[in-house]
RODO-2510 file (C-alpha; in nm, 4 decimals, decimal comma):
residues 330
     n   res          X          Y          Z
     1     m     6,9839     8,5600    12,1111
     2     i     7,2120     8,6553    11,8462
     3     q     7,5968     8,7536    11,9675
     4     q     7,7956     8,8238    11,6655
     5     i     7,7368     8,9364    11,3549
     6     y     7,9942     8,9281    11,0585
     7     i     8,0041     9,1216    10,7033
     8     t     8,2632     8,9231    10,5117
     9     d     8,2329     9,2330    10,1945
    10     y     8,4269     8,9159    10,0311
    11     l     8,4205     9,1759     9,7093
    12     s     8,5373     9,4488     9,9110
    13     a     8,2979     9,6565     9,7674
    14     a     8,1913     9,8353    10,1275
    15     a     8,5878     9,8250    10,2085
    16     t     8,6015    10,1768     9,9141
    17     q     8,3484    10,3297    10,0694
    18     p     8,3954    10,3376    10,4158
    19     v     8,2250    10,6592    10,5447
    20     a     7,9337    10,5728    10,3220
    21     q     7,9117    10,2193    10,4917
    22     v     7,9333    10,3930    10,8520
    23     e     7,6704    10,6337    10,7777
    24     s     7,4066    10,3903    10,6591
    25     i     7,4720    10,1431    10,9396
    26     v     7,4302    10,4131    11,1726
    27     n     7,1057    10,5917    11,0100
    28     h     6,9463    10,2737    11,0225
    29     c     7,0703    10,1128    11,3821
    30     p     7,1553    10,4558    11,5583
    31     a     7,1533    10,2577    11,8851
    32     l     7,5164    10,1342    11,7743
    33     l     7,6314    10,5254    11,8470
    34     h     7,6018    10,3863    12,2411
    35     a     7,8311    10,1216    12,1563
    36     d     8,2368    10,0655    12,1383
    37     w     8,3855    10,0988    11,7880
    38     q     8,7358    10,0038    11,7769
    39     t     8,9581     9,9757    11,4348
    40     h     9,1610     9,6116    11,3970
    41     a     9,4701     9,5462    11,1300
    42     q     9,3113     9,2410    11,0080
    43     p     9,0126     9,2297    10,6618
    44     p     8,6389     9,1154    10,7996
    45     l     8,7314     8,7568    10,6200
    46     t     9,0347     8,6976    10,8116
    47     v     8,8576     8,7390    11,1403
    48     l     8,5823     8,5363    11,0438
    49     f     8,7798     8,2269    10,9489
    50     d     8,9998     8,2688    11,2539
    51     a     8,6443     8,2377    11,4508
    52     l     8,5800     7,8966    11,2379
    53     l     8,9129     7,7310    11,2306
    54     p     9,1424     7,5835    11,4841
    55     p     9,4687     7,8198    11,5589
    56     a     9,7137     7,5448    11,3712
    57     m     9,4887     7,6880    11,0420
    58     q     9,4532     8,0396    11,1168
    59     a     9,7939     8,1507    10,9995
    60     a     9,7387     7,9599    10,6248
    61     t     9,8302     8,1610    10,3285
    62     v     9,5684     8,0831    10,0943
    63     s     9,2649     8,1909    10,2647
    64     p     8,9697     7,9388    10,2621
    65     v     8,7389     8,1916    10,0644
    66     s     8,8218     8,0574     9,7165
    67     k     8,7411     7,7128     9,8671
    68     v     8,4326     7,8012    10,0064
    69     l     8,2678     8,0304     9,7488
    70     s     8,3494     7,7279     9,4887
    71     a     8,1718     7,4618     9,7204
    72     s     7,8318     7,6004     9,6207
    73     q     7,8910     7,5583     9,2152
    74     m     7,7950     7,2621     9,0629
    75     w     8,0937     7,1331     8,8771
    76     q     8,1017     6,8503     8,6288
    77     i     8,4582     6,7977     8,6353
    78     p     8,5630     6,4725     8,4899
    79     l     8,7817     6,2326     8,7594
    80     w     9,1072     6,2616     8,5123
    81     q     9,1262     6,6381     8,5086
    82     i     9,2452     6,9223     8,7866
    83     p     8,9392     7,1178     8,9936
    84     p     8,9693     7,4845     8,9697
    85     v     9,2885     7,5832     9,1410
    86     f     9,2367     7,9635     9,1171
    87     c     8,9564     8,1888     9,1601
    88     l     8,9830     8,4898     8,8926
    89     l     8,8567     8,8231     8,9627
    90     p     8,8425     9,1496     8,7855
    91     v     9,0423     9,4485     8,9733
    92     h     9,1832     9,8246     8,9487
    93     l     9,5632     9,8622     9,0046
    94     a     9,6744    10,1681     9,0702
    95     m    10,0704    10,3312     9,0244
    96     r    10,1420    10,5086     9,4064
    97     r    10,4759    10,5587     9,5161
    98     d    10,6568    10,3736     9,2701
    99     t    10,4886    10,0713     9,3394
   100     f    10,1485     9,9002     9,2375
   101     s     9,8284     9,8562     9,4830
   102     l     9,5342     9,6969     9,4478
   103     q     9,2261     9,9679     9,5005
   104     a     8,8912     9,7395     9,4111
   105     v     8,7488     9,4563     9,2768
   106     v     8,5940     9,5590     8,9606
   107     p     8,2026     9,4746     8,9228
   108     l     8,1390     9,4328     8,4982
   109     p     7,8544     9,4645     8,2946
   110     a     7,7152     9,1405     8,1476
   111     a     7,8335     9,2459     7,8125
   112     i     8,1565     9,2663     7,9139
   113     y     8,1697     8,9928     8,1010
   114     q     8,0894     8,7672     7,8267
   115     i     8,2974     8,9275     7,5638
   116     l     8,5711     8,9252     7,8284
   117     t     8,5283     8,5398     7,8806
   118     q     8,5731     8,4551     7,4988
   119     r     8,8675     8,6528     7,4755
   120     l     9,0341     8,4998     7,7753
   121     q     8,9489     8,1074     7,6751
   122     q     9,0243     8,1962     7,3179
   123     h     9,3886     8,3244     7,4281
   124     f     9,4369     8,0698     7,7372
   125     a     9,2840     7,7850     7,5456
   126     e     9,6724     7,5902     7,5696
   127     d     9,6792     7,6866     7,9299
   128     f     9,3782     7,6478     8,1403
   129     v     8,9698     7,5919     8,0890
   130     l     8,7728     7,8993     8,2209
   131     h     8,4485     7,8173     8,4225
   132     v     8,2025     8,1307     8,4514
   133     d     8,0505     8,2529     8,8002
   134     p     7,6707     8,2477     8,7451
   135     g     7,6501     8,5725     8,9133
   136     q     7,9362     8,7047     8,6645
   137     r     8,1311     8,8400     8,9195
   138     f     8,4693     8,6290     8,8414
   139     w     8,5688     8,3342     8,6750
   140     w     8,6998     7,9908     8,8150
   141     v     9,0433     7,8380     8,6403
   142     q     9,1578     7,4856     8,5935
   143     p     9,5071     7,4452     8,4701
   144     l     9,5462     7,1665     8,2277
   145     r     9,8458     7,0733     8,4248
   146     q     9,9185     7,0754     8,7877
   147     v    10,0111     7,4463     8,9350
   148     q    10,2185     7,5004     9,2254
   149     a    10,1390     7,8825     9,3263
   150     e     9,9868     8,0305     9,6032
   151     c     9,8045     8,3609     9,5719
   152     p     9,6072     8,6043     9,8250
   153     w     9,2742     8,6978     9,8354
   154     p     9,2192     9,0277     9,7042
   155     q     9,0931     9,1507    10,0429
   156     a     9,4217     9,0703    10,2377
   157     c     9,5723     9,3070     9,9760
   158     l     9,3535     9,5794     9,9588
   159     f     9,5667     9,9250     9,9169
   160     q     9,9015     9,7705     9,9801
   161     q    10,2497     9,7668     9,7889
   162     a    10,2697     9,5164     9,5807
   163     i    10,5615     9,3005     9,7270
   164     h    10,3093     9,2045     9,9973
   165     w    10,0751     9,0091     9,7511
   166     q    10,3251     8,8712     9,4873
   167     p    10,2087     8,4817     9,4212
   168     q    10,4329     8,2726     9,5844
   169     g    10,5220     7,8586     9,4901
   170     l    10,7648     7,6714     9,2638
   171     e    10,5265     7,8017     8,9181
   172     a    10,4528     8,1519     9,0891
   173     s    10,6602     8,3020     8,7852
   174     l    10,3467     8,1201     8,5771
   175     v    10,0922     8,3137     8,7500
   176     r    10,2813     8,6313     8,6823
   177     q    10,3202     8,5536     8,3350
   178     w     9,9523     8,4784     8,2674
   179     t     9,8897     8,8304     8,4857
   180     n    10,1088     9,0003     8,2272
   181     e     9,9086     8,8990     7,9328
   182     i     9,5798     8,9567     8,0820
   183     q     9,6993     9,2813     8,1506
   184     m     9,8098     9,3255     7,7866
   185     l     9,4871     9,1568     7,6224
   186     l     9,2593     9,4155     7,8338
   187     h     9,4723     9,7100     7,7302
   188     e     9,3858     9,5784     7,3834
   189     m     9,0456     9,5731     7,4661
   190     a     9,0330     9,8929     7,6562
   191     n     9,1267    10,0441     7,3027
   192     q     8,8765     9,9160     7,0912
   193     m     8,5485     9,9246     7,3275
   194     q     8,3992    10,2624     7,4013
   195     d     8,2222    10,1244     7,6806
   196     w     8,5373     9,9450     7,8585
   197     p     8,4963     9,9971     8,1899
   198     a     8,7750    10,2719     8,2724
   199     a     8,8731    10,1062     8,6117
   200     l     8,9479     9,7452     8,5170
   201     n     9,2938     9,7010     8,4113
   202     s     9,3833     9,3994     8,5607
   203     l     9,2819     9,0107     8,6678
   204     w     9,3598     8,8904     9,0145
   205     f     9,4599     8,5160     9,0611
   206     a     9,3435     8,4334     9,4140
   207     s     9,4535     8,0179     9,4940
   208     v     9,1333     7,7707     9,6135
   209     g     9,2840     7,5926     9,9194
   210     p     9,1921     7,2880    10,0548
   211     t     8,8754     7,1920    10,2290
   212     p     8,9141     7,3590    10,5957
   213     d     8,9058     7,1383    10,9295
   214     w     8,6189     7,3372    11,0720
   215     q     8,6180     7,3871    11,4616
   216     h     8,4290     7,6520    11,6227
   217     n     8,2595     7,7378    11,9665
   218     f     7,8988     7,8725    11,8430
   219     d     7,5811     7,6695    11,9607
   220     l     7,4524     7,8219    11,5908
   221     v     7,5591     7,9732    11,2748
   222     s     7,3162     8,1081    11,0200
   223     g     7,3261     8,3864    10,7834
   224     q     7,2798     8,4370    10,4086
   225     g     7,4537     8,5507    10,0925
   226     e     7,7341     8,3364     9,9129
   227     v     8,0132     8,3057    10,1736
   228     f     7,7204     8,1452    10,3611
   229     a     7,6063     7,8891    10,1059
   230     g     7,9590     7,8257    10,0752
   231     l     7,9738     7,7255    10,4415
   232     s     7,7141     7,5351    10,4343
   233     a     7,7696     7,3256    10,0912
   234     l     8,1039     7,2433    10,3028
   235     q     7,8859     7,1443    10,6015
   236     l     8,0169     7,3830    10,8821
   237     p     7,8943     7,2433    11,1972
   238     a     7,6282     7,4078    11,3765
   239     l     7,4753     7,5798    11,0403
   240     k     7,1386     7,6309    11,0198
   241     t     6,8755     7,8441    10,7782
   242     m     6,6943     8,0705    10,9847
   243     p     6,5505     8,4396    10,9579
   244     f     6,7565     8,7007    11,1055
   245     s     6,4539     8,8107    11,3298
   246     d     6,4424     8,4752    11,5203
   247     m     6,8290     8,4671    11,5523
   248     l     6,7320     8,7993    11,7469
   249     k     6,5259     8,5791    11,9844
   250     t     6,6250     8,3942    12,3104
   251     p     6,7304     8,1711    12,4246
   252     r     7,0222     8,4304    12,5424
   253     t     7,2601     8,1466    12,6814
   254     q     7,3315     8,0444    12,3193
   255     r     7,6257     8,2033    12,1443
   256     r     7,4953     8,2595    11,7773
   257     l     7,6788     8,3820    11,5041
   258     w     7,5239     8,5823    11,1790
   259     i     7,7039     8,5969    10,8769
   260     a     7,6195     8,8293    10,5358
   261     d     7,8129     8,9519    10,2352
   262     e     7,7136     9,3037    10,2668
   263     v     7,6046     9,5903    10,4873
   264     s     7,2705     9,5780    10,3319
   265     s     7,1361     9,2595    10,3621
   266     v     7,1517     9,2923    10,7444
   267     d     6,7656     9,4076    10,8653
   268     w     6,9286     9,7165    11,0694
   269     p     6,5949     9,8246    11,2012
   270     a     6,5292     9,5179    11,3423
   271     l     6,8565     9,4706    11,5174
   272     n     6,8098     9,8633    11,6580
   273     h     6,4838     9,7498    11,7944
   274     a     6,5892     9,4194    11,9865
   275     l     6,8955     9,6653    12,1069
   276     q     6,6765     9,9337    12,2251
   277     q     6,4038     9,6981    12,3610
   278     g     6,6471     9,5117    12,5401
   279     v     6,5925     9,1695    12,3648
   280     v     6,9382     9,1514    12,2527
   281     k     7,1787     9,3065    12,5502
   282     k     7,4942     9,2780    12,4687
   283     c     7,6542     9,1487    12,1030
   284     t     7,9255     9,2400    11,8516
   285     l     7,9478     9,3242    11,4894
   286     v     8,2641     9,2880    11,2545
   287     i     8,2386     9,5236    10,9521
   288     p     8,4896     9,6055    10,6788
   289     f     8,6548     9,9578    10,7004
   290     a     8,8834    10,0066    10,4121
   291     e     9,1945     9,7615    10,4642
   292     r     9,0873     9,7120    10,8121
   293     h     8,7762     9,5795    11,0112
   294     v     8,5870     9,7595    11,2674
   295     q     8,4465     9,5427    11,6083
   296     i     8,1325     9,7230    11,7234
   297     h     8,0858     9,6285    12,0777
   298     y     7,7435     9,6529    12,2126
   299     q     7,6173     9,6227    12,5741
   300     q     7,3062     9,7624    12,7359
   301     k     7,3875     9,9978    13,0059
   302     p     7,2197    10,0192    13,3612
   303     r     6,9270    10,2627    13,3507
   304     w     7,1227    10,5102    13,6142
   305     q     7,3267    10,5453    13,3015
   306     f     7,0844    10,7598    13,1387
   307     w     7,2460    11,0848    13,1388
   308     h     7,5346    10,9058    12,9289
   309     k     7,5548    11,1443    12,5658
   310     p     7,6421    10,8764    12,2914
   311     a     7,9038    10,9688    12,0281
   312     t     7,7465    11,1853    11,7043
   313     l     7,8139    11,0430    11,3555
   314     n     8,0812    11,2940    11,3023
   315     q     8,2840    11,1959    11,5710
   316     l     8,2535    10,8367    11,5058
   317     l     8,3846    10,8891    11,1360
   318     q     8,6599    11,1006    11,2866
   319     q     8,7489    10,8572    11,5624
   320     l     8,7603    10,5728    11,2736
   321     e     8,9195    10,7825    11,0047
   322     q     9,2462    10,8737    11,2515
   323     s     9,2690    10,5346    11,3045
   324     l     9,3977    10,4591    10,9689
   325     p     9,7906    10,4229    10,9003
   326     a     9,9000    10,7182    10,7012
   327     d    10,0893    10,5279    10,4778
   328     s     9,7887    10,3324    10,3337
   329     l     9,8215    10,3460     9,9379
   330     r     9,4018    10,4665     9,9072
***
């Protein structure tokens, strides 16, 4: 049976709407109101890769997510050129308490993405080559020379003070210079275009790290989405594509993991039916919640505990909101 479900939320869309996300999950899978919900400090991607990597690689500065996402791209790069070193994402930065904080990764309309791509390619023609993402969610940056800088993935920095997410390394100042030039370019374009997205005021450099040395204890890993596709391209052990409904079935002795990028991509009614019917007696879910994650631990209770009343949705939301740090820059 399926034992763990991870929602990566790698573009932090659900993290910025935690209440709506919890409401959606509970409405489609009310059996989870009988579960134990616990808030933890790490973002969901960190928890996922900790489960897939050996302990020595779990504390790496650069998240494997950029490498995972880039692995599913069809690159055509001459051998003498440097492969993509950064993922470049559109974001919204806010000024809070005399410091900047990352508030969201911003989705772009197709027309804005195309125009911005052209302007970036023109402005940085002597610095790097810009590769487009087929989904038009971000870009891949291929420097024309070696650049030694480490930049974290946005999810690890959400709602945190700027000092915690500054680029590191010998040429971190170069990345900061590029970021400053980009912000000036975006400000100029915003004044010229009426349909410019109000939230877009910066672009975020995230480093593409080395290929991970996978090591995990699952008998089967399946799922759907961009992160799963990248894990498949990087040949994660025990990975197999199969329907969610099949993952819910026996044998119960197998340790199975399901990976999805979005809350909406999980078949919650099917999971609810499996929990109610006892097909799945025990499972753990990891979902995003603001800058943190929530672990939902479900275990089927004995029949004699039928009198136990589950928490209401309002009680659950109050419990989760109280667990957030008071100094979070949201």
